[in-house]
C-alpha positions in Angstrom: 93.6 120.9 92.6 96.9 122.4 91.6 97.1 124.9 88.9 100.2 125.7 87.0 101.5 129.1 88.0 102.3 131.6 85.3 105.9 132.6 85.0 106.1 135.8 83.1 109.9 135.7 82.7 110.1 132.1 81.5 110.8 132.7 77.9 112.1 130.1 75.5 115.2 132.1 74.7 116.1 132.5 78.4 115.7 128.8 79.0 117.8 127.9 75.9 120.6 130.3 76.8 120.5 129.1 80.4 120.8 125.4 79.4 123.7 126.2 77.1 125.6 128.2 79.7 125.0 125.7 82.5 125.9 122.8 80.2 129.2 124.4 79.3 129.9 125.2 82.9 129.3 121.6 83.9 131.6 120.4 81.1 134.4 122.7 82.2 134.0 122.0 85.9 133.7 118.3 85.2 136.9 118.4 83.2 138.9 119.9 86.1 137.3 117.4 88.6 138.1 114.5 86.2 141.7 115.7 85.9 142.0 115.9 89.7 140.9 112.2 89.9 143.2 111.0 87.0 146.4 112.4 88.5 148.2 109.8 90.5 151.7 110.0 92.0 154.3 107.7 90.5 155.9 107.2 93.9 156.8 108.8 97.2 158.9 111.4 95.4 156.2 112.7 93.1 154.9 115.7 95.1 154.1 117.5 91.9 151.3 115.1 91.0 149.7 115.5 94.4 150.0 119.3 94.1 148.5 119.1 90.6 145.6 117.0 91.8 144.9 119.5 94.6 145.0 122.5 92.2 142.7 120.8 89.7 140.2 119.9 92.5 140.4 123.4 93.9 139.7 125.0 90.5 136.8 122.5 90.1 135.4 123.5 93.4 135.6 127.2 92.6 133.9 126.6 89.3 131.2 124.4 90.9 130.5 127.3 93.4 130.2 129.8 90.5 128.0 127.3 88.6 125.8 126.9 91.6 125.4 130.7 91.8 124.5 130.9 88.1 122.0 128.0 88.5 120.4 129.7 91.5 120.0 133.0 89.5 118.6 131.2 86.5 116.2 129.1 88.7 115.1 132.3 90.5 114.3 133.9 87.2 112.1 131.0 86.4 114.0 129.8 83.3 114.9 126.5 84.7 113.7 124.2 87.5 115.4 123.9 90.8 116.5 120.4 90.0 119.4 121.8 88.0 121.1 122.5 91.3 122.0 118.8 91.5 124.8 119.1 88.8 126.9 121.8 90.6 126.3 120.2 93.9 127.5 116.8 92.7 130.6 118.3 91.1 131.3 120.2 94.3 131.0 117.1 96.4 133.3 115.2 94.0 135.9 118.0 94.2 135.7 118.1 98.0 136.1 114.4 98.3 139.3 114.5 96.1 140.7 117.3 98.3 140.0 115.5 101.6 139.1 111.8 101.8 140.2 110.6 98.4 143.3 112.8 98.1 146.4 111.0 96.6 148.9 109.9 99.1 152.7 109.8 98.8 
């Protein structure tokens, strides 16, 4: 029979602050990834749009990596479950796809 392990550092305040910080991080990271996907070049001369898409996806990827680190620390402290790692991982995959396979073409 499984017993629930006692997590001494799992306070409600830590959980609440962690959820708010990670939710804000997901919103900011998602914004940059969304911008990367919304930018489309107008034609073969529009290199600025391709560059802007790459920059937004790169910023999104950096934020996703930082968010994954914060999520790992919070999960290690016991304030959140390990399932919260899905959010930064999904955003990182989306940013990587926009930088590689789904990059806008001229």
